C-alpha positions, -999 to +999 in steps of 0.1 A: +276+570-557+276+538-578+247+535-602+227+502-597+197+507-620+192+528-651+159+530-669+158+544-705+127+553-724+107+524-708+072+518-721+047+490-716+015+484-736-011+456-734-033+444-762-027+445-800-032+470-828-060+495-823-069+478-790-035+485-774-035+503-740-003+521-730+003+517-693+038+532-691+052+558-715+089+567-718+099+563-682+135+574-674+151+571-640+183+562-622+188+543-589+221+546-571+236+528-541+220+541-509+188+554-526+154+549-510+128+557-537+090+556-534+068+553-565+034+568-560+003+575-581-034+570-584-049+536-593-041+526-628-011+550-630+013+521-637+031+518-603+029+480-600+036+475-638+068+496-634+079+475-604+073+443-622+094+454-651+123+466-630+123+435-609+123+412-640+088+398-634+076+413-667+090+425-700+087+460-715+072+468-749+103+489-755+131+506-737+161+494-716+166+484-680+202+482-670+211+465-637+248+470-629+253+479-666+237+447-680+204+450-700+180+427-682+155+431-711+179+411-733+185+383-708+172+347-711+151+330-684+181+312-668+201+345-667+172+362-651+168+335-625+205+339-615+201+377-614+171+374-591+189+350-568+221+371-566+211+407-569+174+413-562+153+411-530+115+412-528+090+423-502+054+417-512+022+429-495+014+393-486+043+379-465+048+346-484+062+328-454+061+290-453+037+279-425+054+246-418+088+263-411+099+283-381+107+319-384+144+312-383+141+287-411+120+311-432+146+338-429+174+314-436+158+298-467+175+318-495+209+310-480+201+274-474+189+270-510+222+286-522+243+261-503+258+286-478+276+269-449+254+265-419+277+286-396+274+316-419+236+310-423+231+311-385+252+342-381+234+361-409+200+350-395+209+363-361+220+396-376+188+401-395+166+390-366+183+417-344+178+444-370+141+436-374+134+430-337+126+393-341+153+377-319+127+364-293+105+348-320+129+327-340+114+293-329+078+304-336+058+295-367+042+322-389+007+315-375+019+324-341+030+359-352+013+392-358+011+407-393+038+432-385+062+405-372+055+384-404+063+414-426+095+422-408+105+385-412+098+387-449+120+418-450+148+401-431+145+371-456+147+395-485+178+412-472+197+382-460+214+376-493+226+412-494+209+420-527+220+450-548+185+463-547+153+456-527+119+459-543+089+464-521+053+462-534+029+480-509+049+465-479+026+482-454-007+476-473-019+448-449-005+464-417-020+486-390-004+520-383+019+508-355+031+478-374+036+500-405+057+524-385+079+496-370+086+481-404+093+515-420+117+524-392+136+492-398+138+498-435+149+533-430+176+521-406+191+495-429+190+520-458+208+547-438+234+522-426+242+514-463+228+479-460+199+483-485+190+503-516+152+503-518+126+510-545+091+508-530+056+512-546+030+526-523-003+545-525+002+559-489+019+593-483+029+583-447+048+553-460+063+573-489+076+599-464+102+574-451+119+574-486+145+599-497+129+605-531+093+602-543+083+598-579+046+605-588+033+585-618+001+597-635-012+584-669+018+563-673+044+591-670+065+605-643+048+638-634+072+650-608+098+641-582+103+652-547+136+650-527+136+648-489+158+675-476+140+680-443+126+659-415+101+632-423+070+651-411+078+680-433+084+657-462+050+641-456+033+674-459+051+681-491+040+648-505+004+655-496+005+689-512+020+673-544-007+647-545-034+673-540-020+696-568-018+668-593-052+652-584-036+622-567-049+601-538-049+616-503-047+586-480 
């Protein structure tokens, strides 16, 4: 498979001199097309810091992050803006939908801002709405929707530009169990159909069990990695056992 993201000896510290705190220490990982990776770990392990570095929202203290072979740590702000627009999708815990726009316009927004012809925009919005079960809600506003519907809309918006990689930061953190399952089934489907390569941060073993690989961070380092070779329920039990053996969170 084609390699999308390569992380080499990535470290991040905050503070100065003797007051420095190392949050990440020599992280190495590779993300290839079709991967669905979950990053887990206890509070303070560096999960969100790692996601912020990989998604260009922060800069490392040292190390390299190569996206399609280009070192994003050496890019200027304008280059990073273009990279985010063309190659990266984001899903946040909070949906970040615009309340004064319909669901259809929210999903279409990235394409509209990029000047994509209206015919193509409408077609792509319909495709995403169908994938995420939103076809009947396109004329509604965000305040008329449930949390699960809003997060599926945010996911549709993140994927409508066909990014090289989708970053998800605790995407089920604000959802109930049924809404979480609906969202995760949608993400699993688009991943398995080859429509999305996903890197997701989560504290929740159930959410992580939808991924193909799980990395556990602890004290700023990758402690271990699990590969899903079996059905999801079995993988969930393996994740729970891993967390218990390493003193992680059992949620």
